[in-house]
C-alpha positions, -999 to 999 in steps of 0.1 A, spaced: -261 34 -444 -284 45 -473 -300 72 -451 -266 85 -440 -255 87 -476 -286 105 -488 -284 131 -460 -247 135 -464 -248 140 -502 -276 166 -497 -254 184 -471 -226 184 -496 -249 199 -523 -247 168 -544 -277 155 -563 -277 116 -565 -300 90 -578 -312 59 -560 -292 38 -584 -260 56 -572 -270 51 -536 -275 14 -544 -241 12 -560 -225 24 -528 -243 -4 -510 -229 -29 -535 -194 -14 -531 -196 -16 -493 -208 -53 -494 -179 -63 -516 -154 -42 -496 -166 -57 -463 -164 -93 -476 -129 -89 -492 -115 -70 -461 -120 -102 -441 -93 -120 -461 -70 -91 -472 -59 -58 -459 -80 -32 -478 -90 -7 -452 -86 1 -415 -122 15 -415 -150 -10 -409 -187 -10 -404 -215 7 -424 -216 40 -405 -178 47 -405 -175 35 -441 -203 57 -452 -189 88 -435 -151 83 -435 -148 68 -469 -178 75 -492 -188 110 -480 -152 121 -475 -144 111 -511 -176 127 -524 -166 160 -509 -139 162 -536 -164 164 -564 -171 202 -564 -133 210 -563 -126 203 -600 -146 197 -632 -147 159 -633 -173 156 -661 -156 142 -692 -122 145 -675 -93 120 -677 -87 112 -640 -60 92 -623 -62 81 -587 -27 74 -574 -21 49 -547 -59 42 -548 -58 12 -524 -94 0 -521 -105 26 -546 -105 59 -526 -113 85 -537 -115 73 -573 -144 48 -572 -168 70 -552 -161 98 -576 -168 76 -606 -201 64 -591 -212 100 -587 -198 112 -620 -203 86 -647 -188 107 -675 -152 107 -662 -125 85 -676 -108 69 -646 -75 52 -641 -70 35 -607 -33 31 -600 -18 9 -572 15 -9 -567 -1 -40 -550 -15 -66 -574 -41 -79 -549 -56 -45 -545 -58 -40 -583 -75 -74 -586 -101 -62 -560 -106 -30 -579 -112 -49 -611 -138 -71 -593 -155 -40 -579 -158 -24 -613 -172 -56 -627 -197 -60 -598 -208 -24 -600 -209 -24 -638 -186 6 -640 -173 11 -675 -144 33 -687 -123 24 -656 -87 12 -660 -73 -7 -631 -35 -5 -634 -8 -23 -614 22 0 -614 42 25 -594 35 61 -602 72 70 -605 77 42 -631 47 50 -653 65 70 -679 39 63 -706 13 81 -685 33 113 -682 13 146 -685 -18 128 -699 -44 135 -672 -67 164 -666 -70 155 -629 -49 135 -605 -62 126 -570 -46 109 -540 -56 102 -504 -35 92 -474 -5 80 -495 25 101 -486 38 135 -473 28 163 -497 63 170 -510 68 134 -520 32 130 -532 36 160 -555 66 144 -571 46 113 -578 15 129 -591 22 162 -608 43 146 -636 11 127 -646 -10 159 -650 -11 179 -682 -4 216 -681 -37 233 -673 -48 203 -652 -50 199 -615 -38 177 -587 -61 172 -557 -42 160 -526 -66 150 -498 -53 158 -463 -65 160 -427 -64 190 -405 -26 194 -409 -29 203 -446 -17 238 -441 15 227 -425 22 201 -452 16 227 -478 41 251 -463 67 223 -462 60 214 -498 58 248 -515 93 247 -530 88 212 -543 54 221 -559 69 251 -576 99 231 -590 74 205 -603 54 231 -622 24 236 -598 6 265 -581 -11 254 -549 -41 265 -528 -56 251 -496 -93 242 -494 -108 233 -461 -140 212 -460 -162 193 -436 -176 158 -439 -213 155 -427 -214 137 -393 -176 139 -388 -161 163 -362 -125 164 -374 -117 189 -402 -104 180 -436 -84 198 -463 -75 194 -499 -44 210 -515 -55 219 -550 -25 223 -572 -29 237 -607 -3 225 -632 10 257 -648 43 245 -663 57 212 -676 74 191 -649 112 189 -655 122 157 -672 143 144 -643 112 141 -621 98 118 -607 129 101 -593 130 67 -578 110 64 -545 141 58 -524 158 89 -538 127 110 -531 127 99 -495 164 104 -490 166 138 -508 133 156 -509 131 186 -533 141 216 -513 
């Protein structure tokens, strides 16, 4: 796994230390052990985890200025993309947000094991976290929901002038077209960025949304309301 990571980071133009490569090994070891007793990830094995989790998340790093930034990873699950980004950029201030307590417990254990400081592991739903509203420079999210719904969850958390990075697969362009109206209403201006993960054939995309206006106070709504009546 270490060789795949070293080669992959180099292909992505990222300079990493051996300590950072070692941290990914520690992360994988814990993830593999805990995944045997709880549902953390559908991706297993060193090679797939290295490419489909670690390198995929690392590809996000050049798409915003993470150094010194307040970052929230919404619906982080087993810590993706937040923890790989934090390993690679130790100067960020990271909040990992998830609605399932068992996953948050795993995240706290991972941070302790990897000795990652300045990481808050928060058990909450994004639409109910009113105290976090418009306090982050960057929000990230990966494989959580359709982009129109995801934007309503994440953009209210981003300050004006900040950015929301939504990680998507090859269908990112279609999702963006379907979500343009919602993004505008929520105060964002989007652009689509395509990228490749070293060693992976399928394309990837990120919808990068700059927060240009405050989100109207009525958003986000409750999750059931979002699903029943998406912003149109």
